N, C-alpha and C positions, 0 to 999 in steps of 0.2 A: 427936441432932441436932434442933434446932427446925425445925418445918415451914416457917416463913418463910425460914430460912437455907438449907434444901435447895432450895426453889423459886428463890431468888435465885441459888444456885450453878449450878443447871441453866440458868437463863436466861442467865447470863454465859457459861457454857461452850458453849451450843448456839445462842445468838442469832445468831451469824454463820455457822452451818453452811450449807455450799453443796456442790453436786456439781461436781467439777472437770471442765471441758470443754476439750478440746484442739481447736484449729483444725485442719482437714484441709487441708494444702497439699502437693500431690504433683506428679508430672510433668505431669499434665493441667492443674493450676493454673498451672504455669510456662508451658506452651504457650498457655494462655488469655491470660495477661498479655502474652506476646510478640505474639500475634495482634492484641491490642487496641492495639498500638503503643507500649507502655510500654518505656522504655529499660532497658539492663542494670543501671544503678545502682539503680533502683527495685526490680527483681526480686531483685537480690542482697541488698538491705536486708531484703526479705521473707524470703528464705531464711535469713539470719543471725538473724532474730528468732524463728523457729519451730524445733521439733525436727525431726530427720531423718524424712522420710516419703517419700523418693524412691527410685526404682529407678535405680541407677547401674551396672547391668550393661552389658556391651559393646553389646548390642543396643539398649538404651534410650538410651545415649549417642549411638549412630549415628543413631537416630531423631530425637533432639533437634537434632543438628547438621544433619541433612538438612532439618529444618523451619526452619532459619535461626536457631536460638537461639544467642546469642553464646557464644563459648568461655569468657569470664570467668564467665558464668552457670553453665555446666556445671561449671567448676572449683569454684565456690562450693558447688554441690550435692554434689560428690564430697567436698570438705573437710568439709562438715557431717555427712556420713554415715560418715566414716572410723571404723572400729571397730565400726560397727553391723552387725547381722545382715543388714540389707538390702544393705549393701555386700559382704557375703560370699556373695551368690548365692542369696537366698531366692527361693521360687517360690510365690506366693500362688495361682496358677492350678491348682496340683497338687492332686488329690484324695487323694494319698497322705499320711496324717497324719505319717509319719516323715520326709517331706521338709521341710526348714526353711522356716517361714513367717515373715512379719514379726511382731514381738511382739504378742500379743493373745490373746483367747479365741475359739475357733472351734468351731462346731457341725459334727460329722461327719454329713452327710446321706447315708445309704446307698442311698436309692432311685436307680435308674438314670436318668441317669448320676450316679454319686456325686460329691459336691462338698463343699468346706469353706466354711462361711459364717461370716464374722467378726462377732462381736457388737460393736456400737458403743455407747459410753457414753451413758446417758440424762441429760437435764437435770432438775435439781431445781427445783420451784416454790417451795421454802421450807419453813418449819416450821409445824406446827399443834400448839398446846398445849391439852390438855384436862385436866379434873379439878381437885381442890382440895388435893391432897396428903395426904388422909386415907387410912386403911386401905382403906375401901370404894371411894374414888375417888382413886387415886393421880394425881399430876401426871405427865402423859405428854407427851413431845415426839415428834411424828411427822414424819418427812421425807416430803414429798409429791412425786410425780412426775406431770407432766402427761400427759394421755391415759389412757384406761381400759385400754389394751392395748399391749403391747410390739410393736415393728415386726417382730421375729423371732418367728415362730409355728412351733412344733414339732408335727408330726403324729406323735405317739408319746409314750408315758408313761415311757420309760426312755432318755432321750437320752445320747449320748456326746459329751463336749467334749474339746478339746485346748487346753492353755495353752502358749504359746510365750514364752520369756523370753530376753533377751540378757544372759547372766550375766557377760559380759566387760566391759560398760560400763553402769553403773547410771543414767547421766544422759543417754544418747543418745536412747533410745526414749521414747515417750510412754505406753506401756502401763502402766496402773495407777498412774501418777504422782500422788502426793499430796504436796505440798511440793516437795522437790527431788530425790527419789530414786525410781526405778522399782521396782515390785514384782519379786521374785525367786523366789517360790514360791506355789503355790496355797494353802498354809497361811496366807497373809496375808489371804485372802479368806474371807468368810462367805456362805453361801447362805441367803437369806431368801425368805419368801413374802409378797407384798403383801396388804394388805386393800384391796379396791376400794371406793371411796366416790364415787359419782356418776361424774364424768369424771376422777378422779385415783386414783393408787395410793399407798398409805402403808405405812411400816413404822416401828416404834418405835426411836428413837435416844436415849432418855433416860427415866428413871422416878424419881420421888421420892415417898416416903411415909414415915411415921414409922420411923426407925431404918434405912431402906434408901434408897440413892441409886445409881443405875446411869447412867453416862454413856457413850454409844456403843451399838453393837449388842449387845443382851443375848444371851449364849450360849444362854439358854433359848428364844430365838425363832429360832434357826438350825436348818438341816437338815443332816444328815450327808452326806458324799460321800467316795468313795475316790479318792485321787490316786496314780497309779503313775508313777514316774520312768522315762521312756523313754530318757533320756540326751540330751546336747546341748541342754539347756534346754527339753526337751519333756516335758509331763506329760499323761497320759490321765486324764480324770475320768469316773467311772462311778458308778452308784447301785445299792445292794443291793435296793431295792424300787421299784415304780412311783411316779412323782410324780402326785398327784391333779391334776385340771384346775385351773388357776389361773395367777396372775401371779408370776413369780420373778425373782430377780436375784442375781448374784455381786457382793458389796459389799466394797470395800476401804476400811476406816476410815483416815483420816489424822489421828491424834490425836483431838481433841475437836471440831474445827471444819470438817472437810470429808470428803466421801465420794465414791468413784468407783463408779458404778452401771452394771453390764452386765446388762441385763434380757432376759427371754424369756418367751414365753407358751405354755402348754399348753391348748388349747381343749377 
């Protein structure tokens, strides 16, 4: 492969790379719009435009009705969530990891009182390309994430995570969604360690040098983890060795052009 051809291929493949970000619109958001005086038509349009992120349990519906939220709005929420695990009685407040939670990645914090903390996806600031494509200085594309540290800070070197999937409906939940389908297994994710550069974090998503071209997360730059299937779409993630202090993320590649980044920090 000619060096110029490889550089052009990576530029075309990765030039549009972004981190997929989902809007968070839940029961509290519906209540906020209602209190602001917006009519049912506006709220329903918002509900229909975004994936299910609502609590449609009996208690939650009663709370919405008691607050004066229109019946048509509540029906729209239930319709949007039909088939999702949220509509099947999830309990995000439970510290028991075997209780079904909304789809996502959760950190099990064992300090008393124990709790499950959900990792939220991070936003990408774009690509940084370095090098000239030679053997000594390969052309490197690095996805950068704003801020030097993740919001989720873990006080321990061997954390335990739980992945929750809604295996019955690939297109209802927003967890891990890249393109049109939601992730279904931890094996679709890679664990990477960021390189911190000033006020950004970076990891390599492309490399070009003579006779070598890698597009996407290079397996050589990933860290191993053990995923145990606990049943009902629940997976426990553990590590065989301590993780050194640093910035990490579970990354879901979506082809060549987008990534979902769930980051955490070990100080």
